[in-house]
N, C-alpha and C positions, 0 to 999 in steps of 0.2 A: 858488691858489698851491700848488705842489708842493714837498714837502720831500724832498731827496735826500741820502742818506748817502754819505760818502766811504769806500770800502772799501779793502781791502788793495791795495797798489801804486797808491794814489790813483785807483782806478777808481770811476766813478759809473754808475748805471743811470738812464736817462731814462724816466719813466713814459709809458704809452701816450698819455695826453692831451697830452703835449708832442711825442711822435714822430709821431703820426698826421697832424696838420695840415701837417707838412713832409715827409711820406712818407719818413721816416728808417727805414732798415733796417740790419741787421747788416752791418758793413763800410763803411758810409758815413762820410764825414769831416766833422768840425766844426772851425771855426776858433775858437780861444779868445782873447778880447781882454780885457785888464784895463781896466775902466772905473771911474769914480769910486766907484760904489756896489757894485762886485763884479766878477763875471766874466760876460762876454757870450759865449754859444756861438752861432755862425752856421754853417748848412750851407754847404759848399763842394763844387764839382765838381772832382775830381782825375782827370786822365787820364794814363795811363802814357805816357811819352815815345815809346816804340816804337810804340804804337798810334796816337798822335797823328800821327806822321810818316806812317804807312801811310794813315790816313784822309785826310790832306792830299794825298798823292800820288794817291789814288783820285779825289778831287774834281778835282784839276788835270787828270788824264787825261780825265775826263768833260767838262770845260769845253773842252779842246783838241779833242775829237771834235765838238763842236757849233759851233765857229767856222767861218764860211764860208771856203771856199777863195778865195785871192786871184784876182780876175778878171784875165784877160789883156787887154791893150789890143788895140784893133782893128788897130793898126799891126803888132803882133806876129803876129796871126792872118794878116794879108795877107802878111807876110814868109815865114811858114811855108808858106802856100799857093803863093806864087811859087817857093819852093825845091822843093816837091814837083813842081810842073809842070815846072820846069827839069830836075829829075832824070829825069822820065818822058820828056822830049823828047830827052835825050842818047842817042846811038846806043849800043847794047849789044853 
């Protein structure tokens, strides 16, 4: 068990034995929840909205590039071929 002192402006410092198992570093966020016996601190991932939207659009672009192109029907191909042949047979 670690004892932590509340400092000026209600700041606390988590000792290494509590930080290391959760890979907590300076700038990371914790969620504070009041529970029956005290306060529970849980690590949370926070992403800036601007970066989240950029990442989302990057993923969407990559997915769109990988989707197969719609196949044309055999009838459409035949109609195009017939039109090309007709155009070539017309007097110029």
